C-alpha angles and dihedrals in degrees: 000000000000100000120090103251105209096133125090094235121198107245099243134079118235116237096180142327133216127182108318097345133088122196124203128214092261090061096256117145123218130185109227113217097181105044101215087321094303095321103109100058090168095043132249119327098358103194094219095048093046095046092048092050092045091052089053095044089053087062102037139328104199138013109161128235092290085084128059105226115229092236094050095091096043094052093042089055091050090053102038142062117233088262098048134080129203134213118199127226134165105257147359091268093055089047086058092048090051093048092051091049089053092047097047091046088054103041101031106199098357121125130259118219118214135164140243117263091020119134123206104156142296104261120107095261093044091048090059090067093035120119096208109095090183091065102034109036096074090060098053138162092066128168108313131234098055121128128191126215124181118269115249089004111121097186089052088051094051095043093048092051092046091053093046109044090164093069107128104169140024127212106208136180107196094193109031113219111181086028091073103282094286119171116214111248119248097235089050093051092046089056092047092050092051092050092046092052094044093050102033095238122178107244115216113184123198110218098159096120105015097042135086094056101309089127093044085260128087089247131011092231089067087074087067100040089239118167106223126204095188127019121193120206137171134123101075097026097087098048091241097328125098111273134137136167147200117218117202127198131186114345092357088074090068103044099086119074129187108291096022090104143356149159136215093211105027124131092017112200093233095050090047088054090051091046092054091056096042096048093045094052093041095051090064094046103067096109091046091050093051097045091051092042094057089045092051092049095048090046089053087056089059096062107116107217134112088215089076114091105175147348121211143157145091129265109329094341102093139159131204111199117201122212089232139006114272112216113233094006095142093049090046091052091045090057089053089051099259127117116210135193108213121190119208090346094286112058118072107208118212117199101153124171110286091236095056115139129229088246091059091046090052088055089054094049092047090052092045092051092053092049102043 
């Protein structure tokens, strides 16, 4: 084995995948509840996405940033408001890195506020605003001038701000993904908005996982009426291919100059073509996503087990927290034809395809009920 084995792989090989289902080489069928960790917004092997990418591939696969691809403007209009601009990267982590560069160029030695349990990537810059000590502390020292407050704790927010009057920006994940599918509380966000306005902080919002209609709105921060200066997106954007972006509003549009940032691969022409199809379709699916998200949430509440502690989430980004860790839960689910993404041993994260049907949701609930 020549590859570095640091992932907890499933023990089967995929033969093909279609919609919300994955089929292994032994002929077994599994229902996929997390769609490539939120990447496959229209499910596996969506015909329109595949055919559009194939048609582009037959013409060219890569050109470099010396050429403006024909799909760039169309995708940019689907992502941005009239007064916003976008810069493309290859991933969510890269989007965090670019947002940090923009912030640091603007605020110089000012401090950046971030929150516990938030996840913004694994590169050295991203780790500096990452609320997971177990994955960041071993790589210290990281970039300086970042400070942490406790998520959903107003007193911690006030105390941190009072002790750090040189805070100039905030990195915020309104609906924490890797942190256990935890939505920000309304009161906490209201306080954060007040402090941001009073201190003229730059507001950078991480929408890598919760954005692009997963919560039945284009961005999860729209549930809170936040005004964002920077928005990071990725995951679902490229239709299954690597693509991320940073969306800039107001003064943030003018910070970067030629040479400040670049990428050999982004925006890749194939990923742009996939993005065009995905964004066009998702923009017309908000009511369907909300309806099915509410249905899924309510069906989770029907599960009859004293091992369940809490249900939470927005739209089709949902979490089921267990009272205690169940040993071998993922393997047990796999044997029942159900693929689960389990965070920290106790929270099942559901990021299904956004075109999932009620019948498919019922299948998930039925399997969960037998397992739990």
